[in-house]
C-alpha positions, 0 to 999 in steps of 0.5 A: 883090697876089700873095702866094698862093704863099707860106706864112704863120703863124697868129696863134693857134697859130703853125702855117704855112699856104698856104691863101689863101681871099680877097684884097682890095686898098686898104681903109682900115686903120681903117674906124671912124675917120670923117673930118670933110672929104672931103679927109681921108676920101680921104687915109686910109691903105689896106691889103690883105687876104690871108686864110689858113685855118689847118687846125691850129686853125680860125682865119683870119688876114690875112697882110698885116697890119702893126701899124705901119699901125694907130693907134686915137685919139679918131676911133675910133667904133664904138658900136652902142647907138643901135639898139633891136635892139642895145640889147635884145641888150646888155641881155639879155647884161648880165642873164645875166652878172650872174645866172650869175656873181653879180655883184650888188655885185661889181666889174667891168671892161672892156677896150676899154669905148668910152664905157662903155655896157655897164658902165652896163648892168651897174651898172643890173643890180646890179653894183657898182663898174665900171671901163673901159679904152680909149685912144681915150677922150679927155678931151673925150669923157669929159666928154660921158658920162653921169655915174655915180659907180660907173663909172670910164673910164680913157683908157689900156690895161688893165694891172698898175698899174690893175686893181682889187684886187677885180675879179670879172668882166673883159669884153672885147668886140670887141677880140681880133680886133684884137690881132696876138698874141692868145694872148700877150695873153690870157696877159698878162691871165691873169697880171694876174688871178692871185689874183682870183676872176674870170670873163672874158667875151670876145665877137668876130665869129663867123668861122663865120657869116661863112664860111657867110653869105659875108659879105665885108663883115666882112672889114676890115683892123683884124681880124687874126684871124677866130675860129671856136669851135675857134680861140677855145677853142684860144687860151684853153686855150693861155693858161691859161684853162678854157672854161666856155661857148662860144656864139653870139648876135645872130643868130649873128653874135657868138661869145662865151666865158666862162672862168676861169684854170685854177687856179681851180675851174672846171666846164666846161659842155657846148658842144653842139659838137665840133671841126669843122675839116674843115667850116671848111676847106670853107667857107673854100675856097668863101668866096673864089669866092662872094664874088667873084661877090657883088662882081661882082653888086653892081658890075653892079647899081649900074653899071646904076642909074647909067646909069638915073639911079636913086639908092641910099643905104646904111643903116649907117656901120659896118665892113660899109658901109665895106667895101662902099663901098670894095670895090665901085667902082660904089658910089662914084657910085651910092650918094649917102649913108650913113644911120646912127642914131649921132649921133656919125657924122652929118656925117662922111665915110666913109674911103676913099670920102668918102660923107657920113653923114647922119641918117635924117631926111634920106632925105626929101630924098634920096628914094632908089630903093634902100636898101641895109641893111648888116645884115639884123638891123636890117631891120625896124627900118629899114623901120619908120622909113622907112615912117613917112616916107612913102617906098617904096623898094626894099630889099636887104641886104648880109649876114645 
């Protein structure tokens, strides 16, 4: 791919930019759709990454993104709540939202709710009726979920025809980065909740953290836009919202915003930051060079392990792990398997490389020399589990 000589349009503010910061060819267009067979995994559609930085609003966009190549269906699996670390984060978030916005007994809705895990958390913390929308939730998947008379999941997109009349909070977590026209999407939501006393909570991967930690493994085709705090605030204000709070959590890996429609009485709270577009521009310009060094380093290391007949496993079958396995050629041979605690991923194969995904209990048989941890935030949790098996591998971390 060679597109760095052309300008592209920012997905957030529509300004043009020619500041290309990172390119990577041939990554799975949907990395969280695991496959049932090796053959299926090796035949998935691939796409290119061409990231541009917008000096006007601070967002990063994939100029090579083609929405016609993306289709989400029942194969999509991105649940993180099988980890105790993530469970603690989600529980704390649910407690805070219910307390801060007086949601006890109130109606909450979630766009892109997956299996409804977070909606059930909100219910257990005191929220009233909970409604979720997710087109990837087929009838078969819905039938297997825990029963809760107060939670309804609609296997469809959020729209005028299905919004509850009394909704008081609208949640949308890790969806906005997938939307090709995010401001239009937010404007549409703003119109749909017109007349409701409704707070919105959005959560996205934190592009600032990605840039500063040089986490190229968080660059995936599914993500059209990578959000800095400045870009997120720009998008919400353009869509007619008043931001109440912008913050980070989950070791700064997540960026979150709470807002209300501009015609509802809102008192913005200090965010503790000021716009710093030059900082993000500098970090963006360094990102490409540093990440290329990281790619080359992993390639050399795993090639060396292969020659020494030493083996590795990767712990984490999410987007970070899938990107790593597809971007580092030597990982195709040196990494024997991917370990994941999500039972719904076990027995599947990684798109693009066809690595098998196994349960942690299979590590005893694999006896790896190296365990590569996709996300540092889970390191101690993983160390503890591996130690309980009597194994003593070397550990390394992709990011965090």
